[in-house]
C-alpha positions as protocol buffer text, in pm:
chain_id: "A"
residue {
  index: 1
  type: MET
  ca { x: 772 y: -1355 z: -21230 }
}
residue {
  index: 2
  type: THR
  ca { x: 938 y: -1694 z: -21176 }
}
residue {
  index: 3
  type: ALA
  ca { x: 1199 y: -1684 z: -21452 }
}
residue {
  index: 4
  type: ASN
  ca { x: 1440 y: -1895 z: -21249 }
}
residue {
  index: 5
  type: ILE
  ca { x: 1291 y: -2224 z: -21371 }
}
residue {
  index: 6
  type: PRO
  ca { x: 1378 y: -2302 z: -21736 }
}
residue {
  index: 7
  type: LEU
  ca { x: 1086 y: -2407 z: -21953 }
}
residue {
  index: 8
  type: PHE
  ca { x: 1302 y: -2576 z: -22213 }
}
residue {
  index: 9
  type: LEU
  ca { x: 1609 y: -2797 z: -22182 }
}
residue {
  index: 10
  type: GLU
  ca { x: 1914 y: -2706 z: -22387 }
}
residue {
  index: 11
  type: SER
  ca { x: 1977 y: -2943 z: -22675 }
}
residue {
  index: 12
  type: GLN
  ca { x: 2306 y: -3129 z: -22664 }
}
residue {
  index: 13
  type: LEU
  ca { x: 2240 y: -3367 z: -22953 }
}
residue {
  index: 14
  type: SER
  ca { x: 2536 y: -3423 z: -23181 }
}
residue {
  index: 15
  type: GLN
  ca { x: 2498 y: -3350 z: -23551 }
}
residue {
  index: 16
  type: PRO
  ca { x: 2655 y: -3522 z: -23854 }
}
residue {
  index: 17
  type: HIS
  ca { x: 2953 y: -3339 z: -24003 }
}
residue {
  index: 18
  type: VAL
  ca { x: 3011 y: -3234 z: -24361 }
}
residue {
  index: 19
  type: SER
  ca { x: 3323 y: -3068 z: -24495 }
}
residue {
  index: 20
  type: LEU
  ca { x: 3358 y: -2726 z: -24652 }
}
residue {
  index: 21
  type: THR
  ca { x: 3433 y: -2700 z: -25022 }
}
residue {
  index: 22
  type: PRO
  ca { x: 3799 y: -2664 z: -25131 }
}
residue {
  index: 23
  type: THR
  ca { x: 3737 y: -2297 z: -25224 }
}
residue {
  index: 24
  type: THR
  ca { x: 3720 y: -2187 z: -24863 }
}
residue {
  index: 25
  type: ASP
  ca { x: 3989 y: -2032 z: -24648 }
}
residue {
  index: 26
  type: PRO
  ca { x: 4271 y: -2284 z: -24585 }
}
residue {
  index: 27
  type: ASN
  ca { x: 4240 y: -2206 z: -24214 }
}
residue {
  index: 28
  type: LEU
  ca { x: 3903 y: -2385 z: -24219 }
}
residue {
  index: 29
  type: HIS
  ca { x: 4023 y: -2703 z: -24384 }
}
residue {
  index: 30
  type: GLU
  ca { x: 3964 y: -2910 z: -24070 }
}
residue {
  index: 31
  type: LEU
  ca { x: 3635 y: -2748 z: -23978 }
}
residue {
  index: 32
  type: SER
  ca { x: 3324 y: -2945 z: -24062 }
}
residue {
  index: 33
  type: ILE
  ca { x: 3004 y: -2749 z: -24117 }
}
residue {
  index: 34
  type: THR
  ca { x: 2652 y: -2883 z: -24122 }
}
residue {
  index: 35
  type: ARG
  ca { x: 2491 y: -2549 z: -24216 }
}
residue {
  index: 36
  type: ARG
  ca { x: 2673 y: -2301 z: -24436 }
}
residue {
  index: 37
  type: PRO
  ca { x: 2631 y: -1938 z: -24323 }
}
residue {
  index: 38
  type: SER
  ca { x: 2432 y: -1704 z: -24547 }
}
residue {
  index: 39
  type: PRO
  ca { x: 2443 y: -1331 z: -24615 }
}
residue {
  index: 40
  type: LEU
  ca { x: 2291 y: -1130 z: -24331 }
}
residue {
  index: 41
  type: PRO
  ca { x: 2000 y: -890 z: -24379 }
}
residue {
  index: 42
  type: ASP
  ca { x: 2058 y: -521 z: -24320 }
}
residue {
  index: 43
  type: VAL
  ca { x: 1972 y: -389 z: -23975 }
}
residue {
  index: 44
  type: PRO
  ca { x: 1607 y: -274 z: -24014 }
}
residue {
  index: 45
  type: GLU
  ca { x: 1516 y: 92 z: -24033 }
}
residue {
  index: 46
  type: THR
  ca { x: 1320 y: 251 z: -23749 }
}
residue {
  index: 47
  type: GLY
  ca { x: 1000 y: 268 z: -23955 }
}
residue {
  index: 48
  type: ALA
  ca { x: 982 y: -109 z: -23986 }
}
residue {
  index: 49
  type: LEU
  ca { x: 1048 y: -149 z: -23614 }
}
residue {
  index: 50
  type: ARG
  ca { x: 783 y: 106 z: -23526 }
}
residue {
  index: 51
  type: LYS
  ca { x: 528 y: -107 z: -23707 }
}
residue {
  index: 52
  type: VAL
  ca { x: 605 y: -402 z: -23478 }
}
residue {
  index: 53
  type: ALA
  ca { x: 564 y: -188 z: -23165 }
}
residue {
  index: 54
  type: THR
  ca { x: 236 y: -47 z: -23294 }
}
residue {
  index: 55
  type: ARG
  ca { x: 92 y: -391 z: -23369 }
}
residue {
  index: 56
  type: LEU
  ca { x: 197 y: -512 z: -23023 }
}
residue {
  index: 57
  type: ALA
  ca { x: 4 y: -225 z: -22867 }
}
residue {
  index: 58
  type: LYS
  ca { x: -313 y: -312 z: -23060 }
}
residue {
  index: 59
  type: ASN
  ca { x: -322 y: -686 z: -22992 }
}
residue {
  index: 60
  type: PRO
  ca { x: -541 y: -767 z: -22688 }
}
residue {
  index: 61
  type: LEU
  ca { x: -335 y: -1078 z: -22610 }
}
residue {
  index: 62
  type: THR
  ca { x: -19 y: -876 z: -22549 }
}
residue {
  index: 63
  type: ASN
  ca { x: 52 y: -674 z: -22237 }
}
residue {
  index: 64
  type: LEU
  ca { x: 383 y: -492 z: -22248 }
}
residue {
  index: 65
  type: SER
  ca { x: 474 y: -138 z: -22153 }
}
residue {
  index: 66
  type: GLU
  ca { x: 551 y: 108 z: -22431 }
}
residue {
  index: 67
  type: GLU
  ca { x: 923 y: 84 z: -22351 }
}
residue {
  index: 68
  type: ALA
  ca { x: 908 y: -296 z: -22365 }
}
residue {
  index: 69
  type: ARG
  ca { x: 724 y: -289 z: -22697 }
}
residue {
  index: 70
  type: LYS
  ca { x: 1000 y: -74 z: -22843 }
}
residue {
  index: 71
  type: ALA
  ca { x: 1264 y: -310 z: -22704 }
}
residue {
  index: 72
  type: ALA
  ca { x: 1081 y: -611 z: -22849 }
}
residue {
  index: 73
  type: ALA
  ca { x: 1071 y: -441 z: -23188 }
}
residue {
  index: 74
  type: ALA
  ca { x: 1439 y: -339 z: -23174 }
}
residue {
  index: 75
  type: LEU
  ca { x: 1548 y: -705 z: -23147 }
}
residue {
  index: 76
  type: GLN
  ca { x: 1390 y: -805 z: -23476 }
}
residue {
  index: 77
  type: VAL
  ca { x: 1600 y: -924 z: -23767 }
}
residue {
  index: 78
  type: GLU
  ca { x: 1282 y: -966 z: -23976 }
}
residue {
  index: 79
  type: PRO
  ca { x: 1039 y: -698 z: -23851 }
}
residue {
  index: 80
  type: GLU
  ca { x: 787 y: -760 z: -24128 }
}
residue {
  index: 81
  type: ARG
  ca { x: 743 y: -1117 z: -24009 }
}
residue {
  index: 82
  type: ALA
  ca { x: 721 y: -1011 z: -23644 }
}
residue {
  index: 83
  type: ALA
  ca { x: 459 y: -748 z: -23728 }
}
residue {
  index: 84
  type: LEU
  ca { x: 250 y: -1012 z: -23902 }
}
residue {
  index: 85
  type: LEU
  ca { x: 276 y: -1251 z: -23607 }
}
residue {
  index: 86
  type: VAL
  ca { x: 150 y: -994 z: -23356 }
}
residue {
  index: 87
  type: THR
  ca { x: -129 y: -858 z: -23575 }
}
residue {
  index: 88
  type: GLU
  ca { x: -476 y: -936 z: -23443 }
}
residue {
  index: 89
  type: GLN
  ca { x: -645 y: -1150 z: -23709 }
}
residue {
  index: 90
  type: PRO
  ca { x: -1005 y: -1081 z: -23823 }
}
residue {
  index: 91
  type: ASN
  ca { x: -1102 y: -1446 z: -23766 }
}
residue {
  index: 92
  type: GLY
  ca { x: -973 y: -1438 z: -23408 }
}
residue {
  index: 93
  type: VAL
  ca { x: -698 y: -1693 z: -23472 }
}
residue {
  index: 94
  type: SER
  ca { x: -372 y: -1585 z: -23309 }
}
residue {
  index: 95
  type: LEU
  ca { x: -47 y: -1624 z: -23503 }
}
residue {
  index: 96
  type: MET
  ca { x: 148 y: -1613 z: -23179 }
}
residue {
  index: 97
  type: SER
  ca { x: 254 y: -1935 z: -23009 }
}
residue {
  index: 98
  type: GLU
  ca { x: 103 y: -2024 z: -22674 }
}
residue {
  index: 99
  type: ILE
  ca { x: 313 y: -2188 z: -22401 }
}
residue {
  index: 100
  type: ALA
  ca { x: 134 y: -2348 z: -22107 }
}
residue {
  index: 101
  type: VAL
  ca { x: 279 y: -2255 z: -21767 }
}
residue {
  index: 102
  type: PRO
  ca { x: 146 y: -2325 z: -21417 }
}
residue {
  index: 103
  type: GLY
  ca { x: -171 y: -2119 z: -21383 }
}
residue {
  index: 104
  type: GLY
  ca { x: -202 y: -1995 z: -21737 }
}
residue {
  index: 105
  type: SER
  ca { x: -30 y: -1927 z: -22068 }
}
residue {
  index: 106
  type: LEU
  ca { x: 249 y: -1724 z: -22220 }
}
residue {
  index: 107
  type: TYR
  ca { x: 208 y: -1576 z: -22566 }
}
residue {
  index: 108
  type: VAL
  ca { x: 530 y: -1565 z: -22760 }
}
residue {
  index: 109
  type: ILE
  ca { x: 645 y: -1474 z: -23107 }
}
residue {
  index: 110
  type: GLU
  ca { x: 888 y: -1713 z: -23269 }
}
residue {
  index: 111
  type: CYS
  ca { x: 1132 y: -1485 z: -23444 }
}
residue {
  index: 112
  type: ARG
  ca { x: 1500 y: -1418 z: -23510 }
}
residue {
  index: 113
  type: ALA
  ca { x: 1688 y: -1164 z: -23297 }
}
residue {
  index: 114
  type: TRP
  ca { x: 2025 y: -991 z: -23308 }
}
residue {
  index: 115
  type: THR
  ca { x: 2243 y: -1187 z: -23066 }
}
residue {
  index: 116
  type: ARG
  ca { x: 2424 y: -878 z: -22940 }
}
residue {
  index: 117
  type: MET
  ca { x: 2097 y: -732 z: -22810 }
}
residue {
  index: 118
  type: LEU
  ca { x: 2031 y: -1025 z: -22573 }
}
residue {
  index: 119
  type: TYR
  ca { x: 2176 y: -1066 z: -22223 }
}
residue {
  index: 120
  type: PRO
  ca { x: 2185 y: -1321 z: -21941 }
}
residue {
  index: 121
  type: LEU
  ca { x: 2108 y: -1261 z: -21573 }
}
residue {
  index: 122
  type: TYR
  ca { x: 2022 y: -1572 z: -21374 }
}
residue {
  index: 123
  type: GLN
  ca { x: 2190 y: -1898 z: -21475 }
}
residue {
  index: 124
  type: PRO
  ca { x: 2068 y: -2214 z: -21294 }
}
residue {
  index: 125
  type: ARG
  ca { x: 2379 y: -2404 z: -21405 }
}
residue {
  index: 126
  type: ILE
  ca { x: 2605 y: -2186 z: -21190 }
}
residue {
  index: 127
  type: ALA
  ca { x: 2364 y: -2133 z: -20899 }
}
residue {
  index: 128
  type: ALA
  ca { x: 2593 y: -2330 z: -20666 }
}
residue {
  index: 129
  type: LEU
  ca { x: 2886 y: -2095 z: -20728 }
}
residue {
  index: 130
  type: SER
  ca { x: 2965 y: -1811 z: -20490 }
}
residue {
  index: 131
  type: LEU
  ca { x: 2892 y: -1518 z: -20717 }
}
residue {
  index: 132
  type: ALA
  ca { x: 3041 y: -1179 z: -20640 }
}
residue {
  index: 133
  type: VAL
  ca { x: 2710 y: -1025 z: -20749 }
}
residue {
  index: 134
  type: PRO
  ca { x: 2406 y: -1225 z: -20633 }
}
residue {
  index: 135
  type: ALA
  ca { x: 2143 y: -1273 z: -20901 }
}
residue {
  index: 136
  type: PRO
  ca { x: 1853 y: -1032 z: -20843 }
}
residue {
  index: 137
  type: LYS
  ca { x: 1501 y: -1150 z: -20781 }
}
residue {
  index: 138
  type: LEU
  ca { x: 1283 y: -1098 z: -21087 }
}
residue {
  index: 139
  type: LEU
  ca { x: 956 y: -942 z: -20978 }
}
residue {
  index: 140
  type: ASP
  ca { x: 624 y: -882 z: -21153 }
}
residue {
  index: 141
  type: ASP
  ca { x: 604 y: -554 z: -21339 }
}
residue {
  index: 142
  type: SER
  ca { x: 287 y: -352 z: -21386 }
}
residue {
  index: 143
  type: ASP
  ca { x: 152 y: -18 z: -21496 }
}
residue {
  index: 144
  type: ASP
  ca { x: -172 y: 175 z: -21439 }
}
residue {
  index: 145
  type: ASP
  ca { x: -363 y: -83 z: -21643 }
}
residue {
  index: 146
  type: GLY
  ca { x: -244 y: -380 z: -21438 }
}
residue {
  index: 147
  type: PRO
  ca { x: 19 y: -658 z: -21456 }
}
residue {
  index: 148
  type: LEU
  ca { x: 250 y: -681 z: -21756 }
}
residue {
  index: 149
  type: ALA
  ca { x: 411 y: -971 z: -21941 }
}
residue {
  index: 150
  type: GLN
  ca { x: 754 y: -853 z: -21834 }
}
residue {
  index: 151
  type: ALA
  ca { x: 966 y: -842 z: -21519 }
}
residue {
  index: 152
  type: ARG
  ca { x: 1152 y: -586 z: -21312 }
}
residue {
  index: 153
  type: CYS
  ca { x: 1459 y: -597 z: -21090 }
}
residue {
  index: 154
  type: GLU
  ca { x: 1700 y: -358 z: -20923 }
}
residue {
  index: 155
  type: PHE
  ca { x: 2077 y: -327 z: -20898 }
}
residue {
  index: 156
  type: ALA
  ca { x: 2287 y: -89 z: -20691 }
}
residue {
  index: 157
  type: ASN
  ca { x: 2426 y: 71 z: -21007 }
}
residue {
  index: 158
  type: PRO
  ca { x: 2491 y: -11 z: -21377 }
}
residue {
  index: 159
  type: GLN
  ca { x: 2837 y: -148 z: -21295 }
}
residue {
  index: 160
  type: GLU
  ca { x: 2682 y: -411 z: -21067 }
}
residue {
  index: 161
  type: LEU
  ca { x: 2456 y: -519 z: -21354 }
}
residue {
  index: 162
  type: ALA
  ca { x: 2759 y: -538 z: -21584 }
}
residue {
  index: 163
  type: ASN
  ca { x: 2955 y: -740 z: -21329 }
}
residue {
  index: 164
  type: LEU
  ca { x: 2676 y: -997 z: -21295 }
}
residue {
  index: 165
  type: VAL
  ca { x: 2642 y: -1034 z: -21673 }
}
residue {
  index: 166
  type: ARG
  ca { x: 3018 y: -1082 z: -21706 }
}
residue {
  index: 167
  type: GLU
  ca { x: 3022 y: -1336 z: -21424 }
}
residue {
  index: 168
  type: THR
  ca { x: 2726 y: -1522 z: -21570 }
}
residue {
  index: 169
  type: VAL
  ca { x: 2889 y: -1557 z: -21913 }
}
residue {
  index: 170
  type: THR
  ca { x: 3224 y: -1670 z: -21774 }
}
residue {
  index: 171
  type: GLY
  ca { x: 3066 y: -1902 z: -21518 }
}
residue {
  index: 172
  type: THR
  ca { x: 2838 y: -2058 z: -21777 }
}
residue {
  index: 173
  type: LEU
  ca { x: 3115 y: -2128 z: -22026 }
}
residue {
  index: 174
  type: GLY
  ca { x: 3320 y: -2281 z: -21747 }
}
residue {
  index: 175
  type: VAL
  ca { x: 3059 y: -2547 z: -21673 }
}
residue {
  index: 176
  type: PRO
  ca { x: 3144 y: -2886 z: -21832 }
}
residue {
  index: 177
  type: LYS
  ca { x: 2958 y: -2942 z: -22160 }
}
residue {
  index: 178
  type: ALA
  ca { x: 2802 y: -2593 z: -22150 }
}
residue {
  index: 179
  type: ASP
  ca { x: 3033 y: -2442 z: -22412 }
}
residue {
  index: 180
  type: TYR
  ca { x: 2862 y: -2503 z: -22747 }
}
residue {
  index: 181
  type: SER
  ca { x: 3089 y: -2272 z: -22947 }
}
residue {
  index: 182
  type: ASP
  ca { x: 3228 y: -2554 z: -23163 }
}
residue {
  index: 183
  type: SER
  ca { x: 2876 y: -2671 z: -23246 }
}
residue {
  index: 184
  type: ILE
  ca { x: 2764 y: -2315 z: -23323 }
}
residue {
  index: 185
  type: MET
  ca { x: 3065 y: -2267 z: -23548 }
}
residue {
  index: 186
  type: GLN
  ca { x: 2950 y: -2572 z: -23743 }
}
residue {
  index: 187
  type: ARG
  ca { x: 2576 y: -2509 z: -23768 }
}
residue {
  index: 188
  type: GLY
  ca { x: 2471 y: -2193 z: -23586 }
}
residue {
  index: 189
  type: VAL
  ca { x: 2210 y: -2190 z: -23310 }
}
residue {
  index: 190
  type: SER
  ca { x: 1912 y: -2409 z: -23397 }
}
residue {
  index: 191
  type: GLU
  ca { x: 1718 y: -2429 z: -23069 }
}
residue {
  index: 192
  type: PRO
  ca { x: 1530 y: -2107 z: -22979 }
}
residue {
  index: 193
  type: LEU
  ca { x: 1620 y: -1905 z: -22670 }
}
residue {
  index: 194
  type: LEU
  ca { x: 1338 y: -1801 z: -22438 }
}
residue {
  index: 195
  type: VAL
  ca { x: 1349 y: -1423 z: -22387 }
}
residue {
  index: 196
  type: ILE
  ca { x: 1159 y: -1196 z: -22150 }
}
residue {
  index: 197
  type: LEU
  ca { x: 1179 y: -818 z: -22122 }
}
residue {
  index: 198
  type: VAL
  ca { x: 1305 y: -687 z: -21789 }
}
residue {
  index: 199
  type: ARG
  ca { x: 1287 y: -331 z: -21657 }
}
residue {
  index: 200
  type: VAL
  ca { x: 1609 y: -272 z: -21464 }
}
residue {
  index: 201
  type: THR
  ca { x: 1626 y: 9 z: -21208 }
}
residue {
  index: 202
  type: PHE
  ca { x: 1925 y: 128 z: -21006 }
}
residue {
  index: 203
  type: ALA
  ca { x: 1946 y: 233 z: -20642 }
}
residue {
  index: 204
  type: ASP
  ca { x: 2190 y: 513 z: -20728 }
}
residue {
  index: 205
  type: ASP
  ca { x: 1921 y: 679 z: -20944 }
}
residue {
  index: 206
  type: SER
  ca { x: 2094 y: 599 z: -21273 }
}
residue {
  index: 207
  type: PRO
  ca { x: 1840 y: 595 z: -21558 }
}
residue {
  index: 208
  type: SER
  ca { x: 1639 y: 274 z: -21571 }
}
residue {
  index: 209
  type: ARG
  ca { x: 1659 y: 59 z: -21881 }
}
residue {
  index: 210
  type: LEU
  ca { x: 1470 y: -220 z: -22053 }
}
residue {
  index: 211
  type: VAL
  ca { x: 1687 y: -529 z: -22100 }
}
residue {
  index: 212
  type: PRO
  ca { x: 1595 y: -832 z: -22318 }
}
residue {
  index: 213
  type: VAL
  ca { x: 1693 y: -1119 z: -22088 }
}
residue {
  index: 214
  type: VAL
  ca { x: 1746 y: -1481 z: -22190 }
}
residue {
  index: 215
  type: VAL
  ca { x: 1589 y: -1704 z: -21923 }
}
residue {
  index: 216
  type: ASP
  ca { x: 1648 y: -2031 z: -22104 }
}
residue {
  index: 217
  type: GLY
  ca { x: 1935 y: -2079 z: -22347 }
}
residue {
  index: 218
  type: ILE
  ca { x: 2207 y: -1887 z: -22162 }
}
residue {
  index: 219
  type: SER
  ca { x: 2465 y: -2149 z: -22259 }
}
residue {
  index: 220
  type: ARG
  ca { x: 2371 y: -2102 z: -22624 }
}
residue {
  index: 221
  type: LEU
  ca { x: 2382 y: -1723 z: -22590 }
}
residue {
  index: 222
  type: SER
  ca { x: 2720 y: -1723 z: -22415 }
}
residue {
  index: 223
  type: SER
  ca { x: 2862 y: -1973 z: -22664 }
}
residue {
  index: 224
  type: ALA
  ca { x: 2736 y: -1761 z: -22954 }
}
residue {
  index: 225
  type: ALA
  ca { x: 2925 y: -1462 z: -22812 }
}
residue {
  index: 226
  type: LYS
  ca { x: 3242 y: -1670 z: -22791 }
}
residue {
  index: 227
  type: THR
  ca { x: 3191 y: -1798 z: -23146 }
}
residue {
  index: 228
  type: ARG
  ca { x: 3119 y: -1456 z: -23297 }
}
residue {
  index: 229
  type: THR
  ca { x: 3412 y: -1279 z: -23135 }
}
residue {
  index: 230
  type: GLY
  ca { x: 3663 y: -1563 z: -23167 }
}
residue {
  index: 231
  type: LYS
  ca { x: 3794 y: -1460 z: -22824 }
}
residue {
  index: 232
  type: SER
  ca { x: 3864 y: -1642 z: -22500 }
}
residue {
  index: 233
  type: VAL
  ca { x: 3591 y: -1692 z: -22242 }
}
residue {
  index: 234
  type: ALA
  ca { x: 3693 y: -1372 z: -22066 }
}
residue {
  index: 235
  type: GLY
  ca { x: 3711 y: -1184 z: -22395 }
}
residue {
  index: 236
  type: ALA
  ca { x: 3365 y: -1302 z: -22498 }
}
residue {
  index: 237
  type: ALA
  ca { x: 3224 y: -1192 z: -22161 }
}
residue {
  index: 238
  type: ASP
  ca { x: 3386 y: -850 z: -22199 }
}
residue {
  index: 239
  type: ALA
  ca { x: 3230 y: -816 z: -22546 }
}
residue {
  index: 240
  type: VAL
  ca { x: 2883 y: -892 z: -22409 }
}
residue {
  index: 241
  type: VAL
  ca { x: 2927 y: -635 z: -22132 }
}
residue {
  index: 242
  type: GLU
  ca { x: 3057 y: -376 z: -22377 }
}
residue {
  index: 243
  type: ASP
  ca { x: 2738 y: -413 z: -22580 }
}
residue {
  index: 244
  type: LEU
  ca { x: 2527 y: -404 z: -22264 }
}
residue {
  index: 245
  type: LEU
  ca { x: 2675 y: -68 z: -22162 }
}
residue {
  index: 246
  type: ARG
  ca { x: 2636 y: 95 z: -22505 }
}
residue {
  index: 247
  type: ASP
  ca { x: 2344 y: 325 z: -22569 }
}
residue {
  index: 248
  type: PRO
  ca { x: 2091 y: 164 z: -22809 }
}
residue {
  index: 249
  type: ALA
  ca { x: 2177 y: 389 z: -23104 }
}
residue {
  index: 250
  type: SER
  ca { x: 2547 y: 313 z: -23072 }
}
residue {
  index: 251
  type: LEU
  ca { x: 2480 y: -60 z: -23049 }
}
residue {
  index: 252
  type: ARG
  ca { x: 2264 y: -54 z: -23362 }
}
residue {
  index: 253
  type: ARG
  ca { x: 2538 y: 133 z: -23552 }
}
residue {
  index: 254
  type: SER
  ca { x: 2795 y: -121 z: -23439 }
}
residue {
  index: 255
  type: ILE
  ca { x: 2578 y: -414 z: -23549 }
}
residue {
  index: 256
  type: ARG
  ca { x: 2505 y: -239 z: -23881 }
}
residue {
  index: 257
  type: ASP
  ca { x: 2878 y: -194 z: -23941 }
}
residue {
  index: 258
  type: GLU
  ca { x: 2946 y: -557 z: -23854 }
}
residue {
  index: 259
  type: VAL
  ca { x: 2675 y: -676 z: -24093 }
}
residue {
  index: 260
  type: ALA
  ca { x: 2807 y: -459 z: -24377 }
}
residue {
  index: 261
  type: ALA
  ca { x: 3164 y: -582 z: -24322 }
}
residue {
  index: 262
  type: TYR
  ca { x: 3044 y: -941 z: -24303 }
}
residue {
  index: 263
  type: ASN
  ca { x: 2840 y: -925 z: -24624 }
}
residue {
  index: 264
  type: ALA
  ca { x: 3130 y: -769 z: -24813 }
}
residue {
  index: 265
  type: ALA
  ca { x: 3369 y: -1036 z: -24685 }
}
residue {
  index: 266
  type: TYR
  ca { x: 3117 y: -1312 z: -24756 }
}
residue {
  index: 267
  type: GLN
  ca { x: 3128 y: -1226 z: -25126 }
}
residue {
  index: 268
  type: ARG
  ca { x: 3501 y: -1295 z: -25124 }
}
residue {
  index: 269
  type: GLY
  ca { x: 3455 y: -1643 z: -24978 }
}
residue {
  index: 270
  type: LEU
  ca { x: 3439 y: -1809 z: -24640 }
}
residue {
  index: 271
  type: SER
  ca { x: 3703 y: -1729 z: -24382 }
}
residue {
  index: 272
  type: ASP
  ca { x: 3726 y: -1804 z: -24013 }
}
residue {
  index: 273
  type: GLU
  ca { x: 3583 y: -1462 z: -23922 }
}
residue {
  index: 274
  type: VAL
  ca { x: 3306 y: -1485 z: -24182 }
}
residue {
  index: 275
  type: VAL
  ca { x: 3192 y: -1822 z: -24052 }
}
residue {
  index: 276
  type: ARG
  ca { x: 3201 y: -1700 z: -23692 }
}
residue {
  index: 277
  type: VAL
  ca { x: 2986 y: -1395 z: -23756 }
}
residue {
  index: 278
  type: GLY
  ca { x: 2757 y: -1569 z: -24001 }
}
residue {
  index: 279
  type: GLN
  ca { x: 2676 y: -1851 z: -23760 }
}
residue {
  index: 280
  type: ALA
  ca { x: 2631 y: -1639 z: -23449 }
}
residue {
  index: 281
  type: ALA
  ca { x: 2512 y: -1287 z: -23541 }
}
residue {
  index: 282
  type: THR
  ca { x: 2145 y: -1387 z: -23511 }
}
residue {
  index: 283
  type: VAL
  ca { x: 1961 y: -1648 z: -23308 }
}
residue {
  index: 284
  type: PRO
  ca { x: 1607 y: -1789 z: -23304 }
}
residue {
  index: 285
  type: VAL
  ca { x: 1407 y: -1678 z: -23001 }
}
residue {
  index: 286
  type: ARG
  ca { x: 1074 y: -1725 z: -22834 }
}
residue {
  index: 287
  type: LEU
  ca { x: 997 y: -1372 z: -22718 }
}
residue {
  index: 288
  type: VAL
  ca { x: 733 y: -1339 z: -22446 }
}
residue {
  index: 289
  type: VAL
  ca { x: 488 y: -1060 z: -22532 }
}
residue {
  index: 290
  type: GLY
  ca { x: 175 y: -1166 z: -22343 }
}
residue {
  index: 291
  type: ALA
  ca { x: 69 y: -1358 z: -22033 }
}
residue {
  index: 292
  type: ARG
  ca { x: -273 y: -1474 z: -21914 }
}
residue {
  index: 293
  type: ASN
  ca { x: -397 y: -1706 z: -21642 }
}
residue {
  index: 294
  type: GLY
  ca { x: -676 y: -1960 z: -21657 }
}
residue {
  index: 295
  type: ASP
  ca { x: -954 y: -1708 z: -21603 }
}
residue {
  index: 296
  type: ASP
  ca { x: -825 y: -1473 z: -21875 }
}
residue {
  index: 297
  type: THR
  ca { x: -650 y: -1227 z: -21648 }
}
residue {
  index: 298
  type: GLU
  ca { x: -279 y: -1162 z: -21635 }
}
residue {
  index: 299
  type: VAL
  ca { x: -58 y: -1427 z: -21479 }
}
residue {
  index: 300
  type: ASN
  ca { x: 287 y: -1426 z: -21323 }
}
residue {
  index: 301
  type: LEU
  ca { x: 558 y: -1565 z: -21549 }
}
């Protein structure tokens, strides 16, 4: 799986500025916003997510493991929409988007994901740096039925994975013009991130895990973490790693609590914290759920 070559360039176009209304927090009086944040939806219940995973299993264009299907479903902010997109249509027309890659096609769903459930691994922008933890090689993954539209990689232990993620976030935000946090504060993330599902194993026999990995848009993801937390570069990286090391149930509870606190605060008016969370809690993604080559068999990503 050749995830080291970005398929999409990160947008750096400037946007016109508009000012907030006088009713907002005085701390925001100099902040110009081009898209006002909105109330966030509740974190979906497991039943709605299960429907997405079930539809993924039934669509002949998708080829993910059961664990990856569950991870793809868990990301969804709007599971009803995702379930519709992956449903096989009676007329044979696919509602998934198709991306041409050398040798075949990727099938993706264009959806909105919880930012805190996405993580970076390899970042081309910092490839020239001497990283303490070398980026792992992403390899093809497969099961008894053949190749899958996902990747696999191995680390020595979970701490090595955490160290690479931390280093990737800090290194990315340290690259000139790669910190988009001011732009995200003004208008959120508008360009989708390309996400693949990666099965991570550990040489020390720690339990393997399925990680949703951003392979294009790492600058946007890292900047969104800095925006949402309102912390320094190091603090934002620590927050990403903290979420990475949580168990899935704990992470969902934490996001649910953040959403509830945000929506309650939103009703009282915009504040610095409200704008930060509202602009960065979710991001648009292109999530890879299927891969085929030119002769209708599976293809390497």
